[in-house]
C-alpha positions, 0 to 999 in steps of 0.5 A: 500499500502506498504512503504519501508524501506532504511537501511542507513549507516550514516557515522562516524559523521557529515553531511560532511561525509554522502553520497548523497544518504543518504541525499536524503533518509533522506530528503524524510523519514516519520520515522527514526529509529536511533542508539545512535552513529548517529550524531543528526545533520544529522536528520536535514535533515529530513522533519518536519513531520518526526517520529524519534525514538531512539533505543539506541545500544551503548556499555553496555548502555540500548538499545531497543531489536532487535526484537522490532526494527525489528518489528517496521520497518515492522509495519511502512512499512506496514503502507505505510511510507518511513522508514529509518533505520539509522546506524552509519558507514557502516551498513554492518560492524559489525552491525545487519542489516543483521537480520533486512534485513532478518526479513523485507524479511520474511515480504515481506517488500521492502528494500534497503541497502545504504552503508556509510563510516565506521569509520574503515577507517575514523578514521585512515585517520583524524589522519594521519594515512595511513592503507597501507604503502610500508615500514611498512604496506602491509596488515591491518585487521578490527575486532571487539573486543566486545569479544576479547576472541573469537579471534585468536590473534596468527594470528592477531599479525602477521598482520601489521596493526590492526583496532579495533572497539568496543574494548574501554572497553577491551583495557587491554585484547586486549594488553595482548593478543598481547604481549602473542602472541609475539607482541613488547612492543614498538609496536605503537598504537593510540586510536582515540575517537569520530572520525570526531566529534567536540570532536575527540581525538587522543592519542598516545603511545605503547602497554606497556604504553598506559594503563597508559595514558588512565587510567580513560578516557572514550573510547567510541566510539573509534578506536584502530590502532596498527602498525608501521604506527602509529609512523610516522602519515605521512599524518597529515597536518598542512597546513590549518591554522585552523587545529585542532581548535575547533570553536563554531559558534553561529547562528540562529536555521535555520541558514546557513551551509554555514559558517560552511563549510567555517571553515571546508575547512580551517581545523576547528572542528566546533560546532554549537549553535542555539542562535536565533529562528526566528518566525512570528510576534505576529500580522500581522496587521501593515505589511498587512496594509503597504503592502496594501498601498505600493504606499504610500511610496517612499523607502523599506529598508531591513536590514536583509535576515529574513526581506526579507523572511517574507516581501515577504512570507506575499506579496504572502500570500496577493495574491501580487507579486514582480510587486507590488514593482515597485512603490518602490525603495529598499535600503538594509544593508548587503551582505547577505541581498542583495544576498538573495533579488537578489536570489528572483529576485529583484535587490536593488537600493542601497547597502551602503558601509561597509555593515553596517546600520550606513553608510546607511544614510551617503551615501544614494543616494537621499535627504531623506527630505520628503521621505516616507520609509517602514521599515520591521524589527524585532519585539523587540530588534533591534537597533533604530540608523538607524530609528533615523538617517533617521528621523533626515534627515527629512525622514518619517519612517514606522517600521513594524514588519516582524519577531520575534527573540527569544532565544533557552531555552537550548544549545545542550549537546555536546556544554555544554560538550565541554565548560565545558571541556574547549575544545572550541578554538574560539567562533564566533558571527555574530550579536549582538543578537546572543551575548546577547542570547549566554550569557544568554544560558551560564549563564543558562546552565553553572550556576555551573561554572564561565563563565569568567573563562571557557572562559578566553582562548577562542578566541571571534571573531565578525563579525563587530563593532556592534556585537564587542560592544555587545561582549564587553558589555556582555563578557568584551572583543573582540579578532577578528573583521572581516575588511569586515563585512561578514562571508567571512571576519570574516573567513578571520580574523580567518585565518589571526590570526592562519596562 
């Protein structure tokens, strides 16, 4: 039985610019064939089993021959797979999708073309440059300058606004052709590199001086905009407090994207660095034994959403359901933990104020003397203060490993490049473990540079007191701490500082 090939436009960069249809297709893909300019973050939408094949196709770099790509699509489709061909931008704007579609058609393979947002439109918009303007631009043209010698520059020079793709390495020729065709030396020009990505840069100038400004800078990938509309950048808004701030978010590998979206809603450019890998405990024996004897306990305490997830998952594996928890009262630490537990259909009996473990014992709703408490937690590396405080009040605490928390071996290359280029403005930490792991990742991956010097102008922001203590320990300082110890509280603290 034949599969299907989806020829999908990935948009200019991150997930926020991928269409809903594109996301739906990626989520059901068996095979994804993607180009070098596709943001790797989009591949997180794919199922675990998905085969991901990188094809190159970037500037003058090495790439797989087009005939080979065509054959790969056909072979996987004929094997009954759901195949996604992922192209940066829109698949039918200066791409080779038409060749792939023709090959699929000849082979009798069903396919669908899914549009994407072209960087030709997104890059000027994100730079605050209107492509049309009643006074300065009643027409605009989008062109590829991959082969500038073949273009009619006499005609192009008469168009109000030019949007040029694949023109970085031919910038000199483009300018010479325009000047020879009658364009003014003072004509404004903008070069937007890595549009919509964390390392987006905007360079402004005129035809007569832009080459000097861009000397020795890498211009791939970039969009070039030429015309009077560049001078005003009329739509550039500074109303959002985090506009232009590059924020590195340290998180778990499978961490929620909610914080990224919150930051982006305030204008931030966000990079993410997984600093925690959450896995099963080395043994289920202790947890299984505790679950088998739940009626021996008075209280069940959760201090993280991970503990909730792995505890309830194991409950199901042992053929038990939520009714087996009826004999227990449940306390949770943290707003996120409470929300996650509630989403599973369980309402906690007690949530301490301030969302921190230190407040749990102080405000516990019953006398702890003689109470038997089950505490599923991280296997190693967790804080022992809560257990010590509960025990000091006469409680009998049974700790069981529900999950492990490890440090990933490597940091993403874009994060490494941004840190070395000193392009990061803020680093956020949401747990003491991510602080420690981040520090070690920095040491391992930035070994040839002075870490303190690289971070001396970076704002270090923490979600709460425990995390701040760890940040002070490892980095020697803390610049911002949330007043409410939640991700929303951390966002609020950042907005307050930069408003």
